[in-house]
Each structure stands twice: as structure tokens, then as C-alpha cells.
C-alpha positions as CSV (number, residue, x, y, z in Angstrom):
1,M,-0.1,37.7,235.9
2,S,-1.3,35.1,233.5
3,P,-0.9,31.4,234.4
4,S,2.3,29.7,233.3
5,V,2.3,27.2,230.5
6,D,2.7,24.3,232.9
7,A,-0.2,25.6,235.0
8,R,-2.4,25.7,231.9
9,R,-1.4,22.2,230.9
10,D,-2.3,21.0,234.4
11,A,-5.6,22.8,234.3
12,L,-6.4,21.1,231.0
13,R,-5.6,17.7,232.2
14,D,-7.7,18.2,235.4
15,A,-10.7,19.5,233.4
16,F,-10.5,16.8,230.8
17,P,-9.4,13.5,232.5
18,R,-10.4,11.1,229.8
19,P,-7.3,9.1,228.8
20,G,-5.9,10.3,225.4
21,L,-8.0,13.5,225.2
22,I,-5.2,15.9,226.3
23,R,-1.8,15.0,225.1
24,D,1.2,17.1,225.9
25,G,4.3,15.0,225.1
26,Q,7.1,16.9,223.4
27,D,7.0,14.8,220.2
28,E,3.3,15.1,219.8
29,R,3.4,18.9,220.5
30,Q,6.2,19.3,218.0
31,A,4.4,17.3,215.3
32,A,1.2,19.3,215.8
33,G,3.2,22.6,215.7
34,T,5.0,21.9,212.4
35,D,3.3,22.5,209.0
36,Y,3.0,20.1,206.1
37,R,5.9,21.8,204.1
38,R,8.0,22.4,207.3
39,W,8.0,26.1,206.5
40,F,6.3,27.1,209.7
41,S,6.4,26.1,213.3
42,G,4.5,27.4,216.3
43,P,4.2,26.8,220.1
44,V,1.8,24.1,221.1
45,L,0.4,24.1,224.7
46,A,-1.1,20.7,224.2
47,V,-2.9,18.6,221.7
48,A,-6.6,17.8,222.3
49,R,-8.1,14.7,220.5
50,P,-11.8,14.9,221.0
51,N,-14.0,12.0,219.9
52,T,-17.4,13.8,220.2
53,V,-18.9,17.1,219.4
54,A,-19.7,17.6,223.1
55,E,-16.0,17.3,223.9
56,V,-15.2,20.0,221.3
57,Q,-17.8,22.3,222.8
58,A,-16.4,21.7,226.3
59,L,-12.9,22.4,225.1
60,A,-13.9,25.6,223.4
61,A,-15.8,26.8,226.4
62,F,-12.9,26.0,228.7
63,C,-10.4,27.8,226.5
64,T,-12.5,30.9,226.1
65,A,-13.0,31.1,229.9
66,N,-9.3,30.7,230.5
67,G,-7.9,32.8,227.7
68,I,-6.3,29.9,225.9
69,A,-5.9,30.1,222.1
70,M,-7.3,27.3,220.0
71,V,-6.1,26.0,216.6
72,P,-8.4,23.5,214.7
73,Q,-6.3,20.9,212.9
74,G,-7.4,18.2,210.5
75,G,-4.9,16.3,208.3
76,N,-2.4,19.2,208.7
77,T,-2.0,19.5,204.9
78,S,-2.4,23.3,204.8
79,L,0.1,24.8,202.3
80,C,0.1,28.2,204.0
81,G,0.6,27.5,207.7
82,A,-3.1,27.8,208.6
83,A,-3.4,24.6,210.6
84,I,-0.7,25.2,213.2
85,P,-0.2,27.9,215.9
86,A,1.4,31.1,214.6
87,G,5.0,31.4,215.6
88,D,4.6,34.9,216.9
89,R,1.7,34.1,219.4
90,A,1.4,32.4,222.8
91,P,1.2,28.6,223.0
92,A,-2.1,27.3,221.7
93,L,-4.2,24.2,222.2
94,V,-4.3,22.3,218.9
95,L,-7.8,20.7,218.4
96,S,-7.0,17.6,216.4
97,L,-10.3,16.6,214.9
98,G,-9.3,13.2,213.4
99,G,-11.3,11.4,216.1
100,L,-14.6,12.9,214.7
101,N,-14.4,10.7,211.6
102,A,-17.8,9.1,211.1
103,I,-19.9,9.2,208.0
104,R,-23.1,9.8,209.9
105,S,-25.5,9.2,207.0
106,V,-25.8,8.8,203.2
107,T,-29.2,9.7,201.7
108,P,-29.1,8.7,198.0
109,S,-32.6,9.9,197.4
110,D,-31.6,13.4,198.6
111,W,-28.2,13.3,196.9
112,S,-26.5,14.1,200.2
113,L,-24.1,12.8,202.8
114,V,-23.3,13.9,206.3
115,A,-19.6,13.5,207.3
116,E,-17.8,14.5,210.4
117,A,-14.9,16.9,210.2
118,G,-12.2,14.2,210.7
119,A,-13.4,12.0,207.9
120,T,-10.8,11.9,205.0
121,L,-11.7,12.8,201.5
122,T,-11.1,9.2,200.5
123,A,-13.6,8.0,203.1
124,V,-16.3,10.4,201.8
125,Q,-15.6,9.4,198.1
126,E,-15.9,5.7,199.0
127,A,-19.1,6.2,201.1
128,A,-20.7,8.0,198.2
129,R,-19.6,5.3,195.7
130,A,-21.0,2.5,197.9
131,H,-24.4,4.1,197.4
132,E,-24.1,4.6,193.6
133,R,-23.3,8.3,194.1
134,H,-20.2,10.5,193.4
135,F,-18.6,13.2,195.5
136,G,-17.0,15.6,193.1
137,L,-14.1,17.1,195.0
138,D,-10.7,15.6,194.5
139,I,-7.1,16.5,195.4
140,G,-3.8,14.6,195.5
141,A,-3.8,14.5,199.3
142,R,-7.2,12.7,199.3
143,G,-6.0,10.1,201.7
144,S,-5.0,12.5,204.5
145,A,-7.0,15.7,203.9
146,Q,-10.0,15.8,206.1
147,V,-13.5,17.2,205.6
148,G,-13.2,20.0,208.1
149,G,-9.9,21.3,206.7
150,L,-11.2,21.0,203.1
151,I,-14.2,23.2,203.9
152,A,-12.3,25.6,206.1
153,T,-9.9,26.3,203.2
154,N,-12.6,26.1,200.5
155,A,-10.5,23.5,198.7
156,G,-10.6,23.3,194.9
157,G,-8.6,20.6,193.2
158,V,-8.8,19.1,189.8
159,N,-12.6,18.8,189.3
160,V,-13.7,22.4,189.9
161,L,-14.7,22.7,186.2
162,R,-17.5,20.3,186.6
163,Y,-18.4,20.2,190.3
164,G,-17.1,23.5,191.7
165,S,-15.0,24.1,194.8
166,C,-15.9,23.1,198.3
167,R,-18.3,26.0,198.6
168,D,-20.4,24.5,195.8
169,L,-20.5,21.1,197.5
170,V,-21.5,22.0,201.0
171,L,-25.2,22.1,201.8
172,G,-25.0,22.5,205.5
173,L,-22.6,22.7,208.5
174,E,-22.4,22.0,212.1
175,V,-20.1,24.4,213.9
176,V,-18.9,24.9,217.4
177,L,-18.4,28.6,218.2
178,P,-15.4,29.9,220.2
179,D,-17.5,30.1,223.4
180,G,-18.7,26.5,223.1
181,R,-22.1,27.1,221.6
182,L,-23.2,24.8,218.8
183,W,-24.7,25.9,215.5
184,P,-26.6,22.8,214.2
185,G,-26.9,23.9,210.5
186,L,-26.8,20.5,208.8
187,K,-29.9,21.0,206.7
188,A,-29.7,19.5,203.2
189,L,-31.9,22.1,201.5
190,R,-31.0,23.3,198.0
191,K,-33.2,26.4,198.5
192,D,-33.6,28.3,201.7
193,N,-34.0,32.1,201.5
194,S,-34.9,32.6,205.2
195,G,-32.2,35.1,206.0
196,Y,-28.4,35.0,205.8
197,D,-26.8,31.8,204.6
198,L,-24.4,31.4,207.6
199,K,-22.5,28.4,206.3
200,H,-20.6,30.6,203.9
201,L,-19.1,32.5,206.7
202,F,-17.2,29.4,207.8
203,I,-16.3,28.0,204.4
204,G,-12.9,29.4,203.6
205,S,-12.5,31.0,207.0
206,E,-9.4,28.8,207.9
207,G,-10.8,28.0,211.3
208,T,-10.8,31.6,212.5
209,L,-14.5,32.0,213.0
210,G,-15.7,28.6,214.2
211,I,-14.8,24.9,214.5
212,I,-16.4,22.8,211.9
213,T,-17.5,19.5,213.3
214,A,-19.6,18.0,210.5
215,A,-21.0,18.9,207.1
216,T,-23.8,17.9,204.8
217,L,-22.3,17.4,201.4
218,R,-23.8,17.5,197.9
219,L,-23.6,14.3,195.8
220,H,-23.8,13.8,192.1
221,P,-24.5,10.8,189.8
222,L,-21.9,8.1,189.7
223,E,-19.3,8.5,187.0
224,R,-19.9,5.2,185.3
225,E,-17.7,6.0,182.3
226,S,-14.5,8.1,182.3
227,G,-11.5,8.6,180.1
228,S,-8.5,10.9,179.8
229,A,-6.3,12.3,177.1
230,L,-2.8,13.8,177.2
231,L,-2.2,16.3,174.4
232,A,1.3,17.4,173.4
233,M,0.7,21.0,172.7
234,A,2.4,23.2,170.0
235,S,3.0,26.0,172.5
236,L,1.8,27.6,175.8
237,E,-0.3,29.9,173.8
238,A,-2.0,27.0,172.1
239,C,-2.9,25.6,175.6
240,T,-4.9,28.7,176.6
241,A,-6.3,29.2,173.1
242,I,-7.8,25.7,172.9
243,A,-9.2,25.7,176.4
244,E,-12.5,27.3,175.5
245,E,-12.9,25.0,172.6
246,V,-12.3,21.9,174.7
247,L,-14.8,23.0,177.3
248,V,-17.5,23.7,174.7
249,A,-16.8,20.4,172.8
250,G,-17.0,18.5,176.1
251,G,-20.7,19.4,176.5
252,G,-20.5,19.6,180.3
253,R,-18.6,16.3,180.7
254,I,-15.1,17.8,181.1
255,C,-14.1,17.3,184.7
256,A,-10.5,18.5,184.5
257,L,-8.2,20.5,182.2
258,E,-4.7,20.4,183.6
259,L,-1.6,22.3,182.3
260,M,1.6,20.2,182.6
261,P,5.1,21.1,181.5
262,R,7.5,18.6,180.1
263,M,9.9,19.1,183.1
264,G,7.1,18.1,185.5
265,I,6.3,14.9,183.7
266,E,9.9,14.0,183.4
267,Q,10.6,14.6,187.1
268,A,7.4,12.8,188.3
269,C,8.1,9.8,186.1
270,T,11.8,9.6,187.1
271,H,11.8,10.4,190.8
272,V,8.2,9.9,192.2
273,V,6.1,7.5,190.2
274,R,9.1,5.7,188.7
275,C,7.4,4.8,185.4
276,R,7.9,5.4,181.7
277,P,6.4,8.6,180.3
278,P,3.1,8.0,178.7
279,M,4.4,9.3,175.4
280,A,7.5,10.6,173.8
281,L,8.1,14.0,175.5
282,E,8.9,16.2,172.5
283,A,6.8,19.2,173.4
284,D,7.3,21.8,176.1
285,W,3.7,21.8,177.3
286,Y,0.9,19.3,177.7
287,L,-2.8,19.3,178.5
288,L,-4.4,16.5,180.5
289,V,-8.1,16.3,179.8
290,R,-10.5,14.2,181.8
291,M,-14.1,13.5,180.7
292,A,-16.7,11.5,182.6
293,G,-20.4,10.7,182.5
294,A,-23.1,8.0,182.5
295,D,-22.3,7.0,178.9
296,P,-19.0,6.1,177.2
297,V,-16.7,9.0,176.5
298,D,-13.9,7.4,174.4
299,E,-15.3,8.5,171.1
300,A,-15.8,12.1,172.3
301,L,-12.2,12.2,173.6
302,E,-10.9,10.8,170.3
303,V,-12.8,13.5,168.3
304,L,-11.5,16.2,170.6
305,A,-7.9,15.0,170.4
306,A,-8.0,14.5,166.6
307,R,-9.4,18.0,166.1
308,A,-6.7,19.5,168.3
309,V,-4.0,17.9,166.2
310,Q,-5.8,18.7,162.9
311,D,-6.1,22.4,163.8
312,G,-2.5,22.6,164.7
313,W,-3.0,23.2,168.4
314,A,-1.6,19.8,169.4
315,L,1.3,17.8,168.0
316,D,0.2,14.4,169.3
317,A,-2.1,12.8,171.8
318,V,-2.4,9.6,173.8
319,L,-5.8,8.4,175.1
320,T,-6.4,6.0,178.0
321,R,-8.2,2.7,177.1
322,S,-8.8,1.4,180.6
323,K,-9.3,2.5,184.2
324,A,-5.8,1.3,185.1
325,Q,-4.3,3.4,182.3
326,E,-6.2,6.4,183.5
327,E,-5.1,5.9,187.1
328,E,-1.5,5.7,185.9
329,L,-1.8,8.9,183.9
330,W,-3.3,10.8,186.9
331,A,-0.7,9.3,189.3
332,I,1.9,11.4,187.3
333,R,-0.2,14.5,187.8
334,D,-0.8,13.8,191.5
335,A,3.0,13.5,191.9
336,F,3.7,17.1,190.8
337,S,3.6,18.4,194.4
338,D,6.4,15.9,195.3
339,V,8.6,16.9,192.4
340,H,9.7,20.0,194.2
341,R,12.0,18.0,196.6
342,H,14.1,17.2,193.6
343,L,14.4,20.8,192.4
344,G,16.4,22.3,195.2
345,L,15.1,25.4,197.0
346,S,11.9,26.7,195.5
347,F,9.4,29.5,196.1
348,R,5.9,28.3,195.4
349,F,2.9,30.4,194.4
350,D,-0.8,29.5,194.1
351,L,-2.1,32.1,191.7
352,S,-5.3,32.8,189.7
353,V,-6.1,35.1,186.8
354,P,-8.9,35.2,184.2
355,L,-8.6,32.1,182.0
356,A,-7.5,34.1,179.0
357,H,-4.4,35.5,180.9
358,V,-2.9,32.2,182.2
359,G,-0.3,32.1,179.4
360,E,0.5,35.8,179.8
361,L,0.8,35.3,183.6
362,Y,3.5,32.6,183.1
363,T,5.4,34.6,180.6
364,R,5.4,37.8,182.7
365,L,6.4,35.9,185.8
366,C,9.4,34.4,184.1
367,A,10.4,37.9,182.8
368,A,10.0,39.5,186.2
369,I,11.9,36.9,188.2
370,M,14.9,36.3,185.8
371,P,16.7,39.5,186.6
372,L,16.3,38.7,190.4
373,A,17.5,35.1,190.1
374,P,19.4,34.7,186.8
375,G,19.0,31.1,185.5
376,F,16.2,30.2,187.8
377,V,14.1,27.2,186.8
378,P,10.4,28.0,186.3
379,F,7.9,25.2,187.2
380,G,4.4,26.1,186.2
381,F,1.4,23.8,186.2
382,G,-2.2,23.7,187.4
383,H,-5.8,23.9,186.7
384,L,-6.0,25.7,183.4
385,G,-9.7,25.3,183.1
386,D,-10.4,27.6,186.0
387,G,-7.4,30.0,185.6
388,N,-5.3,28.5,188.6
389,L,-1.6,28.4,188.0
390,H,0.8,26.8,190.5
391,F,4.1,28.5,189.8
392,S,7.5,27.8,191.4
393,A,10.7,29.7,191.1
394,C,13.3,26.9,191.6
395,Q,17.0,27.1,192.5
396,P,19.2,28.1,189.5
397,P,22.0,25.7,188.7
398,G,25.2,27.0,190.3
399,M,23.5,29.3,192.8
400,A,23.6,28.3,196.5
401,A,20.3,27.9,198.3
402,A,21.4,30.5,200.8
403,E,21.9,33.0,198.1
404,L,18.5,32.4,196.5
405,A,16.9,32.6,200.0
406,M,18.1,36.1,200.4
407,R,16.2,37.1,197.2
408,R,12.9,35.6,198.4
409,G,11.3,38.9,199.4
410,A,12.1,40.6,196.0
411,I,10.8,37.6,194.1
412,E,7.5,37.5,196.0
413,E,7.0,41.2,195.5
414,A,7.6,40.8,191.7
415,V,5.2,37.9,191.5
416,N,2.5,39.8,193.4
417,A,2.9,42.8,191.2
418,V,2.4,40.7,188.0
419,V,-0.7,38.9,189.5
420,W,-2.4,42.1,190.6
421,A,-1.7,43.8,187.3
422,L,-3.6,41.0,185.6
423,G,-6.5,41.3,188.0
424,G,-5.7,38.1,189.8
425,S,-5.3,36.6,193.3
426,I,-2.2,35.6,195.2
427,S,-4.2,32.7,196.7
428,A,-6.3,30.7,194.3
429,E,-7.1,27.7,196.5
430,H,-4.5,27.3,199.3
431,G,-5.7,30.1,201.5
432,I,-4.0,33.0,203.4
433,G,-2.9,31.4,206.7
434,Q,0.4,32.8,208.0
435,L,2.0,32.9,204.5
436,H,0.1,35.8,203.0
437,R,-1.1,37.9,205.9
438,A,1.0,40.9,205.0
439,E,-0.1,40.8,201.4
440,L,-3.8,40.6,202.1
441,V,-4.0,44.4,202.6
442,H,-3.1,44.8,198.9
443,Q,-5.3,41.9,197.7
444,K,-8.5,43.2,199.4
445,S,-10.1,46.6,199.5
446,A,-10.3,48.7,202.7
447,V,-14.1,48.0,202.8
448,E,-13.5,44.2,202.5
449,L,-10.9,44.2,205.3
450,E,-13.2,46.2,207.5
451,L,-16.1,43.8,207.0
452,M,-13.7,40.8,207.6
453,R,-12.5,42.3,210.9
454,A,-16.0,43.0,212.0
455,L,-17.0,39.4,211.4
456,K,-14.0,38.2,213.3
457,S,-14.6,40.5,216.3
458,T,-18.3,39.5,216.4
459,L,-17.8,35.7,216.3
460,D,-14.5,35.6,218.2
461,P,-14.4,38.8,220.3
462,A,-11.5,37.5,222.4
463,G,-9.4,36.6,219.3
464,L,-8.7,33.1,220.6
465,L,-9.7,31.0,217.6
466,N,-6.7,30.4,215.3
467,P,-5.1,33.7,216.0
468,G,-2.4,35.1,213.6
469,K,-4.1,33.7,210.5
470,I,-5.6,35.7,207.5
471,L,-5.8,39.1,209.3
472,V,-2.8,40.9,210.7
């Protein structure tokens, strides 16, 4: 008979007596077992808050020896239930890595920075800036999202066009394996063809293969000049049609190309940011373009915007003239995730298709969902420049939330069918976690799934590391 939950808690406290390391109060366990969106909850044995890599190693070795599941957790900002215990599994030890938050080193001459897993994205960005360097990853949750979680989910964000996703920004990793062994792979090499590049196994693995404790990150030249333009577009088709032209005209200086609907801007300005819209909102769709570089970009943005209007793609444009104006404009875009709380019940999807099909994806999604939830409110926005559409099916006026909830399965099936028909993915950047486990068998081929299971069984033969995520 396996030990009881109380016995396992006692064993953890006895094995790790440092005050504050093992915490098992009900409030703390409940917080660690509830996801960011409050969609998922799972049983938490206790919460471990290690301050050193050695403590992480000891915790992992103890859990493996005693058959205790482990769930690495950073800022708990996962949008697919990846950072909490699965609800259908035994209580797990949550490894809260916020205590490993040091910026170990910044080496400007090598264009690299070593950060521990618990360092926030904001801390990394500021450390790079202090040394006249720039870390290219950026997301709205920059103040709470942590390095380990960003890497474990291969985070994308708004700057993928110029800097790539997390996978492109990681030079090396330090990883604790499930049995407590340490892989010290923090090399800052740009070229190393001496065998398999193991760091890529852990990037995007959602903490199912190893526990990331530190990373060597790639830095870029400081963005000394930047500017943004908001284009009121003639149509959704115009947004996708002009995308290639914008990227070419930008000459490699385009950092972001964001698709924004009028409804999103109105809701963000009214309920979240509480500001006036940046322009008269007379169009249904808008493009937010950001350009940056070592030299001034205002003139290039003006030419780009003027050409868009002249060619009939855009109806109007507003350009930022100061850093404060640019921050105000992007605060509206950052607020889009919080807009949902004002739209009633909504089913959210993180989708990607080839760039040329983004407009078609939106149109086909609306057509597929309308018969299932007549009058539903579509909310589509996202990273147009890399084909990533965040789409929400929001509660129709006059329909009770409970009634819409009953149709969730049919709506999800309809969305998945449209995405797969266009050769896309049901998870562009948020991951699989618990949310998409069942659908993964349709997203991946049989060979891919076989290889993924083989990796999991090799690195985590007991299945104790973040069980119930990605693979069914």
C-alpha cells in the first residue's frame, strides 16, 4: 500500500527541514493548484520553494525515490493548465522556482546573459538594457512570467518577426533531470555540431522532460530608436494582403505586426486601460506596426503608412511621436487578454496557419461556429506577421452562459476541423498542457507521437515529472 498523503507530507518536511522550503498550508496548496485562467485545478501534495539548484536536485531525487509526482511552476501564467497538477492524477509536489531568480551574468562582448529559471522577463530585459543590450522576447505578462516557464513553453509574443520565439533566443540550458542529476549545458556557443543539441528537447517540453533551472540567453543590439503606427484598414483581406509588403518595406526593422479588431480596442480603452482611443474608430480592423533599430524610424513609418493609404489598403493612420505615446498605444494591445472578462463566457483558441490564410481562417471560423451558437461574438486578434490568430467565441447576447457551455465540445471540434483543413496548428504558442491532450493525436502523426513517447519514457521512465500534460 502506498503511503498516505499525510505521511508523504511528513516525509518531505523531515527530509527538507529548512524553514520555508516545504509549505503545505491549505491556502498555498490551493493557489499552486489553480491555473491562471481558473479553468483547471489539481491536487497539491505540498509546495516546495527551493533557493538553490542543489535543493532542486535533492527534491527531484527524493521524489523519484519515493514515487512522488513533481510539477515545475514559474509565474503560473500558463494558458493551457501546464503549470499545475493534472486534476485526474495523484497529489503532486509543486516545485515553485521563483526563488531561483538571479541574473548570474551578463557578457556584452559575447551578446549573452545567464538567468535563473525564476527571473522574470522584465528582470531579464532590464539587465540586458543596463549593459546596452536588448533581449528580444516580449509578452504582456512580462512582469510575472519567468524564464523557466517561458522556455518550457517556447513562448512567442509580439516580437517573433524580428527576434524569433524562445527557441531562437536560448543558447544553453541548465536542467535537473527527474532523478536529480544535473545537465550543465549553459554554453554560449553559436556553433556546436558535436552531436545532438539537447537543449531543444527541453524547450517547449512544458516541464515534462526536465526541470530548467537556468538559461544562457541570446542578446541583440539595443533598440535606440523605435516607433509604432496604427493603421485603420479597409478590410480584413487588406490586412493580410498588405502584410508581405509591410515586412519587405521594413527592411528587417519590423518587430511586430499585430491584427486588432475595433471591438478589442473599444473594450480595452473603456474597461481596462481607461483611455481615449488613439484615433476615430471607423474601421472594423486595424494593424499595429512596430519598427525599431539603431537609427530613427519615423520617416520609414510615415512612408509605409502613407503608401498603405494611397494604395487603398488603409483608410487612415496614426503614428507615435514619443516613447510615451508608443507605450500608451501598446498598453491597449497588452490589455486584450483582460478584455475577455467583459465579454461573458468565452472559448479561447490559440491558432496558427500559413500567413496567407489568416483572413480565411477567421472567416471560416465564424461560419463554422455561427450555426452552433447563433449570434456569438467573435473576437479575433494576434500576431499577423507570423500567422498566429487568437480567436475567441464569446457569449451571444440573450444566451445564458450555461447554455453556451453545453456547446463547447461542438465548437471546439468545429474550430479544430477548420484549422487542420488549412494546414494549421491548434496551439501556436500557448502549448498543449491539459487543455489539448486529447486533440494532440490528430495534430501529430503516429510517428511523431511514437518519438515523443520514447523521449518521455527515456528521460522520465517513472512518469513522475509533470504527469498528465501533452501526452495522454
